N, C-alpha and C positions, 0 to 999 in steps of 0.2 A: 550545807551542813553550816553557819558561820563558823569565818574564821577566826582566831584570836586578833583581839584587838594590836594592832599594829604587822601584822601580816601583812607580805608584798607579793603579787603574783605576776605575772607577765600581762602587760593591754592587750586587748582585746585586737581584733584585725582594723575595726572598723570606726569612721569616725563617729557615727552610732552609737555604735555599742560602746564607745569611750567612751563619749557623751553619755548615756546612760549608767554607767560605771559610776560615772564624778557623782549623779545627783544622787542615784541610792546611796553614795558614800556619805554624802552630806546630810541625808533625811535620816539617815542611820545614828549618825551624833545627834540630831535635833531627837529622835525618840521615835520614828515611824518602824515598823514592823520589816526588818532587811534580815540576808542571809552573812552580808559581810561588816566585818567593821574594820576600813581603812583609812579615814580619814582621822583619827582621834586629835594627833597635832595639828591640827588644821582647825583656825575661829568660821566659823558658818555665819555666813550672814544671807538671814530670809527671804528676805521682799527677791533681791537678784534669783534667788534660788525657785521662789514660787511662780515668779516669770519664766524664768527658762523651764521647769516641771510644765507650765501648761505650752509652752512652744515644741515641748520631746510626745505627748499628750497622745495618739493611739499609738507610737511608737515602742509603748510599752505600760497598757491599762494598767497593771498592778499599781507599777509605779504612781500614776496619777491618781490611781483610785486612794491609796496610803496619805500619799500625800494631801490629799481633799481630806482626808478622813483625819488627821493634825491639826491641819488649820482649823475647822471645826469645832475640834477640842481647844483648840489653842491661840484661837484670833486677837486674844486680849496683846498677845505679845507682837501682835503685825501691828506696822505702823500706817492706817490708811493713807496718807499723805505719801508716804515713799512710795507707794504700790502705783499709785497713781503718775506722780509725778517719773517714776524710771519707767508705767509702761507708756506712756507718751514718744519715748524714746524709739518705741518699739514700731515696725512694719503693720500695714496695716490687717496683715494676715495674720502678726503673730497677736496682736489687740485684741483680734478678736478669737483665736483661743484663748486669754490668756480672761476675755468678759467669761466666756463658758464657765472657764475655772472658777471665775470669782461671784457669778449668779448660783454654782451648786452651792460654794461655802453659805452665801449669804437666806439659802431656802433654808439648811438643814442648822445654821446655826443662830438665826435669826438676826443679821446684822447686814446691814449694806455695806456691799465693797463697790469701787472705785470701777469704773467701764465692764460692771456686770450684764449680760444681755439675757442669753436663755440660757437653765440651768439643763444638764442630763440626768439622764435617769443614773440615780446613785440610792445606795446603800451603804449608811452607817459600818464602818467593821469592827472598832472601838478596840482595834489592837495597836494605837498609838498612842505614847507617853510623851514625859515632858521628864527628863531625867534630872536631876540634881544640878541646880546651876555653877554649881562648884566645878563642875567639868570644866576644864581648860578649852574643848567645843565651841560651848557654848559661852565662850566669854560674853559675848554682844549682850547675848541674851540678858547675863548677868546687868551688863551695864545698863541695859534700860530698866532693870527690876532697880536698882541704884538709883539713878537719874531721870527717867521717866522716858516715855516715849516721845521723840522728839528733834530737831535739829541739833540741841544741844545735846544729848545724846551721840549723836552720828560727829556731830565734829571732833567730839571726844575719842571717838573709832576711828576717823580717819589719821587722827597725832595717837595715835596706839597702834598705829600699822605703819605708819611711815618710819623712815629713819632719822628723823628729828630735828629736819630740814625745813625752813622756812615755806610759807604758804598764801597764796593769794585769795578771797574771796572766791575769785571764780575759778580754781581748782578746788579748792574743797567744796563748793556746791557740786561740781558736776561728780566728785564720790561720795558728797553725802547727799545727794536723793531730793534734798530739798530745793525750794526756788532758792534765789541769791537773795532777796531781799531777805528774810527769814535766815540765812545763815549771816550775813553782814550785820545784821542789828544782836543776835547771837554771839558773831564773835565779839562784839564792841562787850557785852556783856561782862561774858567770859575773861576781857582783858581788863576790864573796870574790877572785875572779881581777884584778879589775882595770878587767873590758873591760866593764863594766856599772856604770851609778850607780842607788841606789833612792833614790826620800823616800817618807815616811808621810807619808797623809793619813789624820787619819780612823784604823779599820784593819784602811786596806789599801796593801799597795807598789805603787808606780811606777816602772817601770824606764827608763833610756834607755841611749844607746852612750853612756862615759865616753869614749871615743876613735874616735869616726868617721871622722877623717880617714887615721889612723892603718893603720883596717882596710880603709877602700878602697883605702888604697895598696898596702895588701898583698895583696886578692883580685883588684887588676887595671881591665881593660874592666870598665865597667859602664855598658849600655843607658842612653838616657834614660828609657825605660818600663817600667815595671817594675809593674805591676799585682797588684792582689788576683785571680788566677786565680779560686778557689775563692766568691769575689761574681759578677765577670763571667762565668765561664760558669753559674751557676744563671741569671741573669738571660736568657741564651743559653737554656739549658735553658725555660723558663719562658714564655718569649717562639715557641720550638718550637710548644711544645705545646699555647699558647692559639689560636694559627695556625689548627694543622689542628684542632681543637675546632671554632672560630666558623666555616669552609667556608661554607655557605649559612645557618647560623645568621640569624634574625630580627636585630634591634637590639634588641630587648629582652635576648632572650639571651647576647646578644655583646659588650652592657652589663654585664649579672651576671658574665659571665665573666671581662669584660676588670677589673673592679674585683676581682672574686678574684685574679687574677696581679698586678696595684699590690699588693693590701695581703701575698700573699706576698714580692715583694722589694723591699718597703721598707727593711727592714734590709739587701740586699744594694748598693742605691743610695744608703743610705747611708755604707755602706764605702766607694764608691767617688766620694764626694762628687757626687753626678747628685741633681738634684733632680728631685720627683717629681711628676706634676702636680698642677695642684690639687686639692683633695681637696671642693672645692665643685663638680667636674665631676659629674654623672648621664646614665641614658640614651643615647643615640645619642652625647654625646659621648665617652663613656667606650673606647670602640675604636680611633676617629681620633686621641684623644689616646695612647694607650696604641703604637700603629702611628709614630706619629710619635719618641714614645720610642724604640721599638726601633729605626728607622731613624737616627738620631740617635747611637744607641749600638754597638748589634752590628754597624749599615753602616757603620761607622766603623771598626770595628775589624775587620770582616771584611777590610780589604785595608790595614789596617796604622795604620792613624790611631788617633790618642788625641788627642783635640779639648775633651772635658769639663773643667772641673778637676778633679785630680789631687794627692793626695797629695806629690807629685812639681815642684809647680809653687809 
C-alpha cells in the first residue's frame, strides 16, 4: 500500500535496499507505478537515474521493467546526448548494463539510444504515466518543456541547483553532462542575452545567473532539495558494489576495499559538501567508517531526507 506523499520511514538495512528505495522514490515522482511517494520535495534528474537503474538491473526486475516502460512512453523528455556523455563515465560493466536497457527501450519505442547493444525480452506494461509538469519534483522536465533538450537547459538547471555562486565552464560541464565546447558556447550565448554574467579571473571565465529571481519566478515551483544526481548516484553505486564485494572478506581485505571506495567517491562527496571519514583511518576502522557514512547519506536519501550540508543551505 502506498504511503502518503512526504511520509517517512526508517532506512533499509543494506546499501542495496537503500539504493533501490532511492530509485523507486525518484521514479515514482516521474510517474512510474510504485508503492511509496517519498521524494516529492526533490527535483528529479532523469538521465543519471536511468543509468543508475540500468546498473541496479536484476537486483529488482520490477523496477527495471517499470523504468523501461516509462522511457518507452516518455523518451522525448530524455536527452540522448546527455545519456551518451554520462554513460562514458561509467565502468565497462555499467556501460554494458545500460546498453541492454537502451536497446530494449529502442526496440519498443522505435528510437536509437546511445550505447544500445542487445535488447532483453520485455513486454510493455503500460502502467507508467507522466504527471503534470507543475509538480515541484518535475521542475527539470518543466525546464526542458520551456527551453528544449540541450546544454542550455542543463546550464540553467545547474545554476538553479546551486547557491548562486560563480562557476567555471569545467565545473558546469561536469554537472551538465554535455561537452565542454558546447557548454562554453552556450554560456557565451546566455551571457550575451543577459541571462548569465561573467567574470574573468586569470585566463578563466566564471559565470553566474544575472537574474536569478526572475528566472525562478518564470520557471515556477522549485522543490527544496535539488541535489547533484550524478554525484549522489555515483556514491550510491560505489556503496552497493563495495558491500557486495566485502561479504565475508577478512578485516584486512574489507579495509583495502573500503579505502579504494573512499578514494573513488572523494570528488563526489566534495560536490555534495559531505565530509569524508578522516584520512588517518586505517585497517579495521575503514569499513565501519564507510558503513556509517553510507547510512548517513544513502540511508537518508533512500527515504527522502536531505540532512547533510548542501549547496542550497
